[in-house]
N, C-alpha and C positions, 0 to 999 in steps of 0.2 A: 457181237460178242464182246464182253467186258473182260479186262484183265486186271487182277488185283495181285500185288506183290506184298507179302508180309515179310518185313525185315525185323529181326529181333536180336537183342543183346541180353544175355542171361548169365547171371553169376552162379546161381545154385540150381538152375533148371526150371524154376517156376515160370519165368517169362517164356521159355521155350514150350513148356506144357500149355500155357495159355495161348500162345501163337498157333500151335498145332490144333488146339480145340477150335480156335477161330477159323482156321483154314478149313477144317472139316465141316463146321456149321455153315460157312459161306458156300461151300461146294454143294451142300444139300439144300440151299436156299430155294425159295419159290421163284426167285428172279431167273430169267432165262439166260442160259449160256454164259456162265461166269467161269473163267479159268483163274485158279488161285495157285500162286507159288509161295513156298516157305523158304526163307533164306536166313542163315545164321551169320550175323555181321562179324563174328569172331573168326569165321573160316575164310574170309577173303574180302577184298574191297570191290564192291560192284562198280562197274564203269558207267559212264553216261549212256552207252549203248544198251547196257542191261536194263536201265530204267526208262529208256527213251520211249518205248511203245506201251508202257504200262499206263492204264487209265487211273488207277487208284493205288497210292503207296501208303502202306500201314507200317508205322515204326512202333515196335513194342520194346520198351527199355526198362530193365530193373534199376533199382536205386541201391547204391551202397554208400553209406556215410553221407547221406544228404545230396548226392549227385547221381545223375543218370550215368550209366556205364559209358565209358569212353568210346567204344565202337559206335554206339548210337549217336553221340554228339559229333564224332568225326564224320559220320555218314551225312548228317544234316549240314554240317559246315562245308564239306567237300562238294556237295551237290545242291547247295542253296539256290543257285541260278536255275537249275533244272526243276527243282522241287517247288519253287515259287510259282510255277505255271501249272502245277499238278494238283489234283485233289489229294490232299494229304491228311492222314489220320495219325495222331500221336497218342499212344497209350503208355502210361507210366505204371509199373508194377512196384508197389511199395506197401509197407506195413501200416502206415497211417490210414490208408484207404480201407482198413478193417472197420473204420467208422464211416457209415454210408455218406454222411454229410461232407466228408473229406475227399470225395471222388470227382468233384467238379473244379473247374479253374477258379471259380469265385472263392472256394474254401480250401484249396490245396496250395500250400507254399511251394511245394515241389513243381507243380504244373506252372504256376506263375513264373518261377525262376527259369524253368525250361524255355518258356515262350520268350522271356526277356533275353535269354542268351541267343535266341534265333529270331530277331525282330523282323527279318525279311520274309519269314515264312508265314503263311496264312492258312493254317489247317482248317479243314471243314468240320472236324470232330476232334475233341481233346478230352480224355477221361483218365482217371486213375483207377486201377484195379488192385484189390488187396492181394498180397502175396502169401508166402508160406514162411512160417517161423520154424526153424529146425536147429535148436540149440546144440544137440549132440553132434551134428555134422560140422559145426563151425570150429575154426581154430580157437585156441585159447583167447587170443586178442579179439577176434570177431565176436566171440561169445560175450566177452567182457563189455565191449562197446555197445553191442545190441541190447544187452541187459540194461546198461545205463540209459540208452535211448528209451527202452520200454518202461523203465522206472519213471522217467520224466513224463512220458505220455500215458502213464497209468495202464500199461499193457502187461502181459504175463512175463515174469522174470524167472520162473523155475527153470534152472539150467538143464533139466532133463526133458523139457516140453518140446513137442513137435505139434504144431497147429497149422492147419491149412485154413487161411482166412478167405481164400478166393471164393467169391460169390459166382458160382457157375451160371446161375440164371442171369446175372448181370452180363456175363461174357456172352451168353447166348443172345441176349438182346442187342449187345454191341455188334455181334456178327450180322444180325438182321439190319441194323442201322447202316453198317458198312455196305452190305449187299444192295441196299436201296439207294445209295449215293449215285447220283447221275450228273 
């Protein structure tokens, strides 16, 4: 039996939604006997014992203002010794991944920087997943900053827009890839 633990850090709920979808898809996988747990990094610090018997660790982290959320980075820093010997998957949830070519390490500045901040880790899979843009939900400052970023990257800037960019077929395929890791 394989055990997969998905740890997520979510700002507005999309990384949590993606993580939950991944867990459901992996559980339905054709692979035999996979146990999946879903863990919010904001609700507590996992111990070495929590991750000790896990076969595959998946970290799903949203980005805010160009950086992955602190709970995800702290998790990777705190457990670097333990994670370096594990099969590790890193998934970044961000709006630049709305452009399919920005979903790989080769073309994603966010993924490159994330890996540079954690040089001792050797993930077996690293991808970016497009998130959700929800201007009405953001604070004034967040709305202003995200509109500026969207303007620079030629994205939508209508302050009333709510757009889910997540490619659920990509997430389904990632679930299959994760379930097949041995």
